[in-house]
N, C-alpha and C positions, 0 to 999 in steps of 0.2 A: 568436436566438443564445443560447447558454448563458452565464450569468454567469461571470466569472473566467477565461474562455478568453483566451489571448493574453497572459497575464501570470504573474508569480510568485505562488504560493500558499503561505502559511505553514501547515505541517502541525502546528505546535505542538511543545511539549516534553511527553513522556509516557513512561510505563514500563508494563511488563506484570508483574504479580505472579505468584507461584507458583500461586495458585489458578486464575487465568485460563489459565496454561500447562497445568495439569492438565485443565481443561475442554477446551482445544484438543486435547490428546492423546486425551481420551475421545471427542471428536467425530470425530477423523480416523484415528488409528492407534495402537493400544496397542503394536504391535511397535516403532514409533519411540520411544515413551516408555520401553520397556524397554532400548533401546540407548542413548538419550541421557540418561535420567533427567530431573530437573527443574533441572539446573544451567545449561543453556543454552537460549536461545530459537531455534527454527529460523528461518532467514531467510524461509521461506514464511509463517510466522506474522506476522512483522513486515510483510511485503508485504500480507497480508490486513488488517492494522490500517490500513495506508496507504490501501488501497482503501475501507475503511469511512469514513475521514476524507474522502477525495475525493468519495464519493457525496454527503456533506453539503455540502462546500465548493462543489462544482460544481452542486449542486441538480439532480442527474441524475434524470429522471423514470422512472416505471414503464415497462417495455419496453426499457430500456437493456440492451445486450448487451456483456459483457466478452469481447472477441474476440481478444486477444493479450497476452502477458506475457513480459518478459525480466527476469531478476534476476541481479545480480552482487554477491556477498557478499564483503566484505573483512575484517571482524572479527566475532567472536561477541559476543553480548550476553547478560548474565545477568539473571534475574528481578530486578526492582526497579531495574535500571540505567536511567537516563534517556537518552533519545535525542531529538534534534531534527531536524525534517525540513522540506524545501522541495520544491516541485514546480513545473513549468511545463507548462501545458496549451496545446496548439496552438490556433490559430483553426480551427474545424471546417471540414472539406472536405465538400461535399455531393455524394452520389451517390444518385440515385433519391430514395427517401423516407427516407434516413438521413444523419445527420451523423456523420462520423468524427473523433474527437478522440484525438490522441496525447499522452500525459502522461509526461514525464520526471520522475523524483523521486530524492531522495537523503536518507539518514539519516546523522547523525554522532552520536558519543557526547558526553558532557559535556565532554571535552577537545578537541572538534572534529576527532577522527579519523574518517575516513570509515568507516562501517559497511556501508552498502548503497547501491547505485544500481540503478535499474531503469527500465523503460519499459512502459507499459500502453496498450492501445488499447481504446476503447469506441465502440460504435455506438449513437447516440441517435436514436430515431425523430423525424422532423419532426412538429410538431403542427399 
């Protein structure tokens, strides 16, 4: 079984600076950058950062498939603004040669106002 499943996971306190935001826009869509500028971080970018942290915290192996995503954004975040996050990973359910893990997560700003909540599902191959 994967480590850290079935319990709370501390996603830490972190921020995204303007240069990382520009890199994100460069890698994804220049049209979005021209509409939004660099004053606000898209919720999808925050979610991508959460997924990066979860890959490390859950020690997800090669071959893991990101199979589903839900995002609910409540507040916007500016570059350099700190957020803190928590996640809960379900105990894996096994179907065939795959473990299915559902992860609920949330981000708050530095005054503990809810910024974002979401749910992601990953399929992890059985070893």
